[in-house]
C-alpha positions as CSV (number, residue, x, y, z in Angstrom):
1,X,50.1,108.2,28.9
2,X,50.8,104.7,27.5
3,X,51.1,103.3,31.1
4,X,47.5,104.1,31.8
5,X,45.2,101.6,30.0
6,X,41.9,102.5,31.6
7,X,40.2,103.8,34.7
8,X,38.1,101.6,37.0
9,X,34.3,102.3,37.0
10,X,32.5,103.2,40.2
11,X,31.0,99.7,40.5
12,X,34.5,98.2,40.0
13,X,35.8,100.5,42.8
14,X,33.0,99.5,45.1
15,X,33.7,95.8,44.5
16,X,37.5,96.4,45.0
17,X,36.8,98.2,48.3
18,X,34.5,95.4,49.5
19,X,37.1,92.7,48.5
20,X,39.8,94.5,50.6
21,X,37.5,94.6,53.6
22,X,36.8,98.3,53.7
23,X,33.8,99.3,55.7
24,X,31.6,102.4,55.8
25,X,32.6,103.2,52.2
26,X,31.7,106.6,51.0
27,X,32.1,108.2,47.6
28,X,32.4,111.8,46.4
29,X,32.8,113.2,42.9
30,X,34.7,116.2,41.7
31,X,36.5,117.5,38.7
32,X,40.1,118.3,38.0
33,X,40.5,121.2,35.7
34,X,43.1,120.6,33.0
35,X,44.6,122.5,30.1
36,X,45.0,120.2,27.1
37,X,48.5,121.5,26.1
38,X,49.9,121.2,29.6
39,X,48.5,117.7,29.8
40,X,50.0,116.7,26.4
41,X,53.4,118.2,27.5
42,X,53.4,116.1,30.7
43,X,52.2,112.9,29.2
44,X,54.7,112.5,26.3
45,X,52.4,111.0,23.6
46,X,54.1,109.1,20.8
47,X,55.0,111.1,17.7
48,X,51.9,112.2,15.9
49,X,49.5,111.3,18.6
50,X,49.3,114.8,20.2
51,X,47.8,116.1,17.0
52,X,45.2,113.3,16.9
53,X,44.3,114.0,20.5
54,X,44.0,117.8,19.8
55,X,41.6,116.9,16.9
56,X,39.5,114.7,19.1
57,X,39.1,117.5,21.6
58,X,38.4,120.1,18.9
59,X,35.6,117.8,17.6
60,X,34.3,117.5,21.2
61,X,33.9,121.2,21.7
62,X,30.1,121.9,22.2
63,X,29.1,118.3,22.1
64,X,30.7,116.8,25.2
65,X,30.8,113.3,23.8
66,X,34.0,112.7,25.8
67,X,32.2,113.6,29.0
68,X,34.9,116.0,30.1
69,X,33.2,119.4,29.4
70,X,35.7,120.3,26.7
71,X,35.7,124.0,26.1
72,X,37.9,126.8,24.7
73,X,39.1,129.4,27.3
74,X,41.4,132.2,26.3
75,X,42.4,130.4,23.2
76,X,43.2,127.1,25.0
77,X,41.3,123.9,25.1
78,X,40.4,123.1,28.7
79,X,38.5,120.2,30.1
80,X,37.3,118.8,33.5
81,X,38.7,115.4,34.3
82,X,36.1,113.5,36.4
83,X,37.5,112.2,39.7
84,X,36.0,109.7,42.2
85,X,37.0,110.0,45.8
86,X,36.5,106.9,47.9
87,X,37.0,106.5,51.6
88,X,36.5,103.7,54.1
89,X,38.2,102.0,57.0
90,X,39.4,98.5,57.8
């Protein structure tokens, strides 16, 4: 998705929460299971980029250098997108 440049790190999220005045901040971590082909279909990569992304994920199978537990299931590449849940109150 070209509109998404990067994700904030946990320390950046903590700092942002403090700057906005949130108190009693808590964090939880989970994963969002994704299918690579569905993700590519919904994110509209520029021409040629889908194949590059597929190759990157293919190369990641078994090594997890991307940190998303890339794996093949029923012929599809699946991965687990890490999610940080943050809660607090003003």
